[in-house]
C-alpha positions as CSV (number, residue, x, y, z in Angstrom):
1,M,195.9,99.8,164.3
2,G,194.4,101.3,167.4
3,A,190.8,101.1,168.6
4,V,190.0,104.5,167.3
5,E,191.3,103.7,163.8
6,V,189.4,100.4,163.8
7,V,186.0,102.1,164.7
8,Q,186.6,104.8,162.1
9,E,187.5,102.4,159.4
10,A,184.4,100.2,160.3
11,L,182.1,103.2,160.1
12,E,183.7,104.3,156.8
13,N,183.1,100.8,155.4
14,L,179.6,100.6,156.6
15,G,178.5,103.8,154.6
16,L,176.3,105.1,157.5
17,P,176.3,108.9,158.4
18,W,178.7,109.4,161.3
19,E,180.7,111.9,163.0
20,R,183.8,112.0,165.1
21,R,184.7,114.4,168.1
22,A,187.9,113.5,169.8
23,D,187.5,109.6,170.6
24,T,183.8,109.7,170.4
25,F,181.9,108.6,167.3
26,T,178.2,109.2,166.6
27,V,176.5,107.1,164.0
28,S,172.9,107.2,162.7
29,L,171.5,103.7,162.4
30,P,168.5,103.3,160.0
31,G,165.3,101.4,160.9
32,E,161.7,100.7,160.0
33,H,159.8,101.3,163.1
34,K,162.3,103.6,164.9
35,L,163.4,105.5,161.7
36,T,166.9,106.5,163.0
37,T,168.8,105.4,166.1
38,E,171.5,107.8,167.2
39,C,174.4,105.7,168.6
40,A,177.7,106.9,170.3
41,L,180.8,104.8,170.5
42,E,183.2,106.2,173.0
43,V,186.7,104.8,172.6
44,G,188.6,104.6,175.9
45,A,192.0,103.2,176.9
46,H,190.5,99.8,177.7
47,S,187.1,99.6,176.3
48,V,184.7,101.0,173.8
49,Q,181.3,102.0,175.2
50,V,178.2,102.1,173.2
51,R,175.1,104.2,174.1
52,A,172.0,104.7,172.0
53,F,168.8,106.5,172.8
54,V,165.7,104.3,172.3
55,V,162.7,106.3,173.7
56,R,161.9,109.0,176.3
57,A,160.6,108.1,179.7
58,P,157.2,106.3,179.6
59,E,154.3,108.6,180.4
60,Q,152.4,105.6,181.8
61,D,152.8,102.0,182.9
62,A,156.6,102.6,183.6
63,D,156.7,99.5,185.7
64,R,155.2,97.4,182.8
65,V,157.7,99.0,180.4
66,H,160.7,98.4,182.6
67,R,159.8,94.8,183.2
68,W,159.5,94.2,179.5
69,L,163.0,95.7,179.0
70,L,164.5,93.7,181.7
71,E,163.0,90.5,180.2
72,R,164.3,91.4,176.9
73,N,167.7,91.9,178.4
74,L,168.0,88.2,179.0
75,R,168.0,87.6,175.2
76,L,170.5,90.4,174.2
77,G,174.0,90.0,173.4
78,G,176.5,92.8,173.7
79,V,174.0,95.5,174.8
80,A,171.4,95.9,177.5
81,F,168.6,98.3,178.2
82,A,169.0,100.9,180.8
83,V,167.3,104.0,181.9
84,D,168.9,107.4,183.0
85,H,167.9,109.6,185.9
86,L,165.0,111.1,183.8
87,G,163.7,107.6,183.0
88,D,164.7,107.8,179.2
89,V,165.5,104.4,177.9
90,Y,168.9,103.6,176.2
91,L,170.8,100.6,175.0
92,V,174.3,100.5,176.5
93,G,177.3,98.1,176.1
94,R,181.0,97.8,176.5
95,L,183.6,96.1,174.6
96,P,187.3,95.5,175.3
97,V,189.6,97.2,172.9
98,D,191.8,94.2,172.8
99,G,190.9,92.1,169.7
100,L,188.5,94.9,168.5
101,T,187.9,94.5,164.6
102,G,185.7,96.1,162.2
103,G,183.5,93.0,162.1
104,V,183.0,93.4,165.8
105,V,182.0,97.0,165.5
106,D,179.6,96.0,162.6
107,Q,178.0,93.3,164.6
108,L,177.5,95.5,167.7
109,L,175.9,98.3,165.7
110,G,173.7,95.6,164.0
111,V,172.6,94.4,167.4
112,V,171.8,98.1,168.6
113,A,170.0,99.0,165.3
114,E,167.8,95.7,165.4
115,T,167.1,96.0,169.1
116,A,166.1,99.6,169.1
117,D,164.0,99.0,165.9
118,T,162.1,95.9,167.2
119,S,161.6,97.3,170.7
120,F,160.3,100.7,169.7
121,D,156.7,99.9,168.8
122,P,156.1,97.7,171.8
123,V,157.5,100.2,174.3
124,V,155.7,103.1,172.8
125,A,152.5,101.2,172.8
126,M,153.0,100.4,176.6
127,G,154.4,103.7,177.7
128,F,152.4,106.2,175.5
129,A,149.0,104.5,174.9
130,D,146.9,107.4,176.1
131,S,148.8,109.7,173.9
132,I,148.5,107.6,170.9
133,R,144.8,107.3,171.5
134,R,144.5,111.0,171.7
135,E,146.6,111.3,168.5
136,W,144.4,109.0,166.7
137,A,141.2,111.0,167.6
138,W,143.0,114.5,166.9
139,R,144.0,113.5,163.4
140,R,140.6,112.0,162.6
141,S,138.8,115.2,163.8
142,R,141.0,117.2,161.4
143,G,140.9,114.9,158.5
144,E,144.6,114.3,158.9
145,S,146.4,111.0,157.8
146,T,146.8,108.3,160.3
147,A,149.3,106.3,158.2
148,N,152.2,106.6,160.6
149,L,149.9,105.3,163.4
150,A,149.4,102.0,161.7
151,A,151.7,100.1,164.2
152,F,149.3,101.1,166.8
153,T,145.9,100.0,165.4
154,Q,145.2,98.2,168.6
155,L,145.1,101.6,170.4
156,D,142.7,103.2,167.7
157,P,139.7,104.5,169.6
158,G,137.5,104.3,166.6
159,P,136.1,106.9,164.1
160,S,133.5,108.2,166.6
161,A,136.0,108.9,169.4
162,G,137.2,112.4,170.1
């Protein structure tokens, strides 16, 4: 069985939403903090490349965010954080096609899903703190729910802000 067939069978067995275009598969990985992580698996002649969008370029404290990502890279296996020319943050990795199994694909997607999910709130809190503070104030001023801001209570400017 070739690498394309291994990846396709693994995705079918995982029961996640996915699509295929030529030798590139896109799969939607569920999460708690980052509700969905879109991940691409591109099968080449010698390797399978993985790329998953994590968060757009930080609006502030980019140096702090990048340092945090680089420190986190030291603990990751199979993937690493990277930024593109716009500063958007991705998880990237590469596996050899030799010895590729469905279990390896499952493990790689698990690492991507877990890493994107557990990194999302800290990166957003560092890189978008001012926007989150404004969002808290705006929602309160309009009587809107702040439920989905619960992960960012440390950035809540308080009921009188606005």
